[in-house]
C-alpha positions as a printed Julia matrix, in Angstrom:
345×3 Matrix{Float64}:
 209.71  287.44   26.38
 209.69  283.71   25.51
 207.02  284.12   22.82
 208.9   287.04   21.3
 212.14  285.05   21.14
 210.46  281.92   19.76
 208.53  283.79   17.08
 211.26  286.3    16.24
 208.84  289.19   16.73
 210.11  292.72   17.16
 210.52  293.99   20.72
 207.76  296.59   20.33
 205.15  294.01   19.29
 201.9   294.15   21.32
 201.54  291.38   23.88
 198.05  290.45   22.7
 199.36  290.04   19.16
 202.08  287.7    20.41
 199.5   285.52   22.17
 197.35  285.27   19.04
 200.25  284.82   16.63
 201.72  281.96   18.71
 198.26  280.61   19.6
 199.04  280.65   23.32
 196.5   281.57   25.98
 197.04  284.89   27.79
 198.5   284.29   31.22
 195.37  285.27   33.14
 193.21  282.89   31.12
 195.82  280.17   31.37
 195.87  280.47   35.16
 192.1   280.32   35.24
 192.03  277.24   33.01
 194.59  275.37   35.12
 192.87  276.35   38.36
 189.47  275.16   37.17
 190.94  271.9    35.9
 192.5   271.31   39.31
 189.24  272.22   41.04
 187.3   269.57   39.14
 190.14  267.1    39.65
 189.69  267.59   43.39
 186.01  266.78   43.0
 186.87  263.61   41.07
 189.06  262.18   43.85
 187.08  260.5    46.65
 187.73  261.87   50.14
 190.01  264.61   48.88
 190.88  266.89   51.85
 189.97  270.06   49.93
 186.47  268.99   48.91
 184.82  270.38   52.04
 187.11  273.35   52.66
 184.81  276.36   52.23
 184.43  279.65   54.02
 181.99  280.11   56.82
 179.35  282.83   56.64
 181.27  285.13   58.97
 184.44  284.76   56.93
 182.52  285.46   53.75
 181.36  288.81   55.15
 184.95  289.59   56.08
 186.23  288.88   52.57
 183.37  290.89   51.06
 184.42  293.85   53.18
 188.06  293.44   52.13
 188.14  292.51   48.44
 191.94  292.79   48.32
 192.29  289.7    50.51
 192.66  286.45   48.58
 189.83  284.01   49.17
 190.4   280.26   49.69
 190.92  278.25   46.52
 187.58  276.43   46.45
 185.63  279.66   46.91
 187.62  281.42   44.21
 186.83  278.62   41.8
 183.11  278.93   42.52
 183.33  282.57   41.49
 185.15  281.61   38.28
 182.5   279.0    37.5
 179.73  281.59   37.81
 181.69  284.13   35.74
 182.37  281.63   32.95
 178.79  280.34   33.06
 180.04  276.77   33.34
 177.41  274.06   33.75
 176.74  272.87   37.27
 177.54  269.17   36.89
 178.48  266.3    39.13
 182.0   265.05   38.39
 182.52  261.32   38.13
 184.8   260.03   40.85
 187.61  257.62   40.15
 188.11  254.36   42.0
 191.87  253.94   41.96
 191.75  250.55   43.67
 189.0   248.86   41.68
 191.32  246.14   40.36
 194.42  244.64   41.9
 197.58  244.94   39.84
 197.98  241.16   39.81
 194.36  240.62   38.77
 193.66  243.15   36.03
 190.75  242.19   33.78
 191.41  240.85   30.31
 189.28  242.11   27.46
 189.1   240.99   23.84
 186.84  241.88   20.93
 186.31  240.5    17.44
 186.26  242.43   14.18
 184.85  240.47   11.21
 185.15  243.61    9.05
 188.91  244.09    9.51
 189.75  243.33    5.86
 187.18  245.75    4.43
 187.65  249.46    3.82
 184.47  251.44    4.34
 185.46  254.11    1.81
 185.87  251.61   -1.05
 183.4   248.83   -0.18
 179.67  249.02   -0.86
 177.3   248.89    2.15
 175.71  245.69    0.86
 179.04  243.9     1.36
 179.09  244.86    5.03
 175.5   243.69    5.38
 176.39  240.28    3.94
 179.47  239.98    6.15
 177.33  240.81    9.17
 174.71  238.23    8.14
 177.43  235.58    7.83
 178.84  236.6    11.2
 175.4   236.27   12.81
 175.04  232.78   11.33
 178.25  231.82   13.14
 177.05  233.38   16.41
 173.39  232.42   16.09
 173.34  231.15   19.69
 174.33  234.6    20.94
 171.59  237.18   21.44
 172.5   240.38   19.6
 172.76  243.68   21.5
 173.44  246.8    19.42
 174.65  250.02   21.02
 175.33  253.51   19.7
 175.91  257.06   20.9
 175.02  260.44   19.44
 176.2   263.98   20.1
 175.08  267.34   18.76
 175.69  270.88   19.92
 172.96  270.78   22.58
 172.24  267.07   22.87
 174.03  263.88   23.91
 172.29  260.53   23.89
 172.86  256.8    23.75
 170.77  253.9    22.52
 170.6   250.16   23.23
 168.67  247.57   21.21
 168.1   244.21   22.91
 165.93  241.66   21.09
 164.28  244.41   19.0
 163.46  246.46   22.11
 164.96  249.95   21.92
 166.19  251.86   24.98
 167.21  255.51   24.63
 168.84  257.74   27.25
 169.89  261.37   27.34
 173.18  262.37   28.94
 174.57  265.66   30.14
 175.56  267.92   27.25
 179.08  268.16   28.7
 179.7   264.49   27.87
 181.76  263.61   24.81
 180.84  261.16   22.09
 183.36  258.71   23.59
 181.51  258.86   26.91
 178.18  258.34   25.16
 179.49  255.26   23.34
 180.99  253.85   26.55
 177.9   254.55   28.65
 175.63  252.76   26.2
 177.78  249.61   26.51
 177.7   249.9    30.29
 173.94  250.39   30.21
 173.52  247.31   28.01
 175.46  245.23   30.54
 173.27  246.59   33.33
 170.11  245.61   31.45
 171.19  241.99   31.02
 172.53  241.72   34.58
 169.04  240.95   35.9
 168.48  238.15   33.35
 169.41  234.51   33.58
 172.96  233.71   32.38
 172.93  233.53   28.59
 175.14  234.15   25.59
 175.24  237.72   24.32
 177.11  239.49   21.55
 177.4   243.25   22.08
 177.94  245.31   18.93
 179.36  248.83   18.86
 180.73  251.09   16.14
 183.19  252.81   18.5
 186.64  251.35   17.95
 188.12  253.85   20.43
 186.0   252.44   23.28
 186.94  248.86   22.43
 190.64  249.76   22.32
 190.34  251.58   25.65
 188.78  248.45   27.15
 191.48  246.23   25.69
 194.35  248.48   26.82
 193.25  249.07   30.4
 195.39  251.07   32.8
 194.79  252.95   36.04
 194.35  256.27   34.22
 191.55  255.19   31.89
 188.02  256.56   31.91
 185.92  255.72   34.98
 183.18  254.43   32.64
 185.69  252.03   31.08
 186.56  250.72   34.54
 182.87  250.2    35.28
 182.43  248.23   32.06
 185.33  245.95   32.93
 184.03  245.52   36.47
 180.5   244.54   35.49
 181.8   242.33   32.68
 183.98  240.39   35.13
 181.01  240.03   37.46
 178.79  238.72   34.66
 181.45  236.23   33.62
 181.56  234.92   37.18
 177.77  234.45   37.09
 178.02  232.25   34.01
 177.34  234.76   31.24
 179.14  234.32   27.92
 179.62  237.8    26.43
 181.35  238.61   23.13
 182.15  242.15   22.05
 182.2   242.93   18.34
 182.93  246.02   16.26
 180.78  246.92   13.29
 180.82  249.89   10.89
 178.21  252.61   11.27
 175.7   253.8     8.68
 176.02  250.87    6.29
 172.45  249.63    6.62
 172.91  247.1     9.44
 169.45  247.09   11.02
 170.44  246.76   14.67
 172.98  249.56   14.44
 170.51  251.83   12.66
 167.9   251.19   15.36
 170.4   251.97   18.12
 171.4   255.16   16.31
 167.76  256.2    16.03
 167.18  255.5    19.73
 170.26  257.53   20.67
 169.15  260.54   18.6
 165.56  260.62   19.88
 166.0   259.72   23.55
 163.93  261.57   26.15
 164.72  259.62   29.34
 167.49  261.39   31.22
 170.16  259.07   32.6
 171.6   260.49   35.85
 175.3   260.11   35.19
 178.27  262.09   36.45
 180.48  263.81   33.88
 184.04  262.45   33.49
 186.88  264.8    34.35
 188.33  264.65   30.84
 185.02  265.83   29.34
 184.82  268.68   31.83
 188.31  269.82   30.85
 187.13  270.14   27.25
 184.17  272.23   28.4
 186.51  274.5    30.39
 188.77  274.93   27.37
 185.78  275.8    25.19
 184.59  278.52   27.58
 188.12  279.91   28.04
 188.64  280.21   24.29
 185.24  281.84   23.98
 186.31  284.57   26.42
 189.62  284.96   24.6
 187.82  285.34   21.26
 185.48  287.97   22.69
 188.44  289.92   24.05
 190.33  289.65   20.76
 187.3   290.77   18.75
 187.43  294.1    20.6
 191.03  294.79   19.47
 189.88  296.64   16.38
 192.95  298.92   16.27
 195.34  295.97   16.35
 197.06  295.37   13.0
 197.04  291.59   13.41
 193.29  291.61   14.06
 192.6   292.66   10.47
 194.69  289.72    9.24
 193.5   287.13   11.78
 190.12  288.06   13.3
 189.38  284.47   14.4
 191.66  282.71   16.86
 193.43  279.58   15.73
 196.78  278.09   14.89
 198.4   279.11   11.64
 198.29  276.45    8.92
 201.4   274.35    8.53
 203.13  275.37    5.29
 205.48  272.46    4.65
 207.03  273.77    1.42
 207.84  277.17    2.9
 209.21  275.63    6.11
 211.47  273.29    4.13
 212.89  276.14    2.07
 213.54  278.29    5.13
 215.19  275.38    6.97
 217.53  274.63    4.06
 218.46  278.28    3.67
 219.12  278.68    7.39
 221.32  275.57    7.54
 223.09  276.46    4.3
 222.57  273.12    2.57
 220.36  273.31   -0.54
 220.01  271.39   -3.78
 221.79  274.18   -5.64
 224.83  274.32   -3.34
 225.25  270.66   -2.31
 223.72  268.64   -5.13
 227.13  267.24   -6.06
 227.34  265.35   -2.75
 224.2   263.37   -3.61
 225.31  262.61   -7.18
 228.93  261.79   -6.32
 230.3   264.57   -8.54
 233.16  266.95   -8.0
 232.42  270.18   -6.23
 231.61  272.96   -8.7
 234.1   275.76   -9.04
 233.4   279.4    -9.66
 234.57  280.53  -13.09
């Protein structure tokens, strides 16, 4: 009813067409998506009371004999996971009390390339700026980090004193997670060394901004980076974080990118909840697309065989809005020009 009213569709319009036309999930898939998201949220909260609430073997036989009875939530979600063919991953748990509110960590980074636009500046300019920056921070050992993500591969690379370290992550991880993990891994690698001065370079501005704008709802990996950074500072380390552009010929960044793309060592790391939600959404939309592809007799299917939002047509929307309101250039132009209202002959 709501979709029909919002879209102005006729009352006899098929329900499936309304879902596709408004780009809204069917109710059964929406319920499944929300339930799975809540299931993995339960797994991400330490000591959640529902984590260990599962049926016993005797109760399982009872529910198998009576399929009409509704199973407990956690068991229902396991069935949905198997039906959707979701990956069996370990969800990263959040530590809500890692930092006290009166002692939140402070994070800053430098950006020597802030005045340069990558689309209009030649790569050699960035290389010279980086060389000048290194001359200013010559006492700091350079650490370059980078992440990489393809359809079936996620990796991260760290280069410390020309030694490359590459690690593979779970394919459910996002590129943001890969970039954050490689910084965290770099801090772990220098933790066992004597206190020195280090400058960590990354081409992920989003990770640096997430570290600078910390709050309780940020990524667990971001919290771990802030935690280990604070610990290294207390040991006497002097660490500077710096952003640099990618793919402009800076040697350290290119080496880290190569290590991230060719890594073979698997890094056992739990998947963040936000990344798992994207995986759930991908599988839900895949099921919706398969169902919609079978609606061959549907008139809308011939017009829109692939699911997706309609493109925004600004010019058409402006014209319709002005016509609906009754104020157009033709009827109310005199108000803008300070002229008298036109009269009909």
